[in-house]
C-alpha positions, 0 to 999 in steps of 0.5 A, a space after each residue: 386087164 383092169 389097173 386093180 387086176 394088174 396091181 394084184 398080179 404085180 403084188 403077187 409077183 413081188 410076194 413070190 420073189 421076196 419069198 424066195 429071197 427068205 422074207 416071211 408074209 405077216 400081212 398083205 394089203 394092210 389098209 387104214 385111213 391113211 393108206 395101204 401097205 402092200 406087203 408087211 414082211 418079216 426078214 429075221 428079227 426085221 419088220 419090212 414094209 414094202 411098196 410094190 410098184 409097176 410102171 409100163 413106161 420107165 421114162 419118168 424114172 420108173 416105178 421106184 422113182 414114183 414113190 415120192 414124198 407124199 406117197 412115203 408119208 402115206 406109207 409111213 402113217 399106215 405103218 404107224 397104224 399097223 404097229 399100233 394095231 399089232 403091239 407084239 411087233 412094234 418092238 421090232 426094227 423095221 424098214 421101208 423097201 419098194 420093189 418096182 417093176 418096169 416095161 412090158 408086163 409079161 417080161 418086166 424088169 425088176 428093181 428092190 430097193 432095201 431101206 428105200 426110205 427112213 421112218 422108223 
């Protein structure tokens, strides 16, 4: 399975998980020249930018730990672009979550870090 297909599979898995948790999809794979936001969701009156990660080998801290400073900066800039493109949503409070999957692709463990980092 290609890396793109694996990524799409885990983004769908993340979307299903978040929707079961009560969040609503706003946008999927929103791209800007600064980067991509995997999922933009709403939880009540909160806009949630979600980075989805999968790591087969969690030996270096796993998927959640792989969202370093440079990736957080790209996500933040992409979120700013999203808010500029969607002014009706720009007044909502927002947060940045990471939903990470680690281990065997058929039976991974998952970790949902709400407010994994600040930027709004």
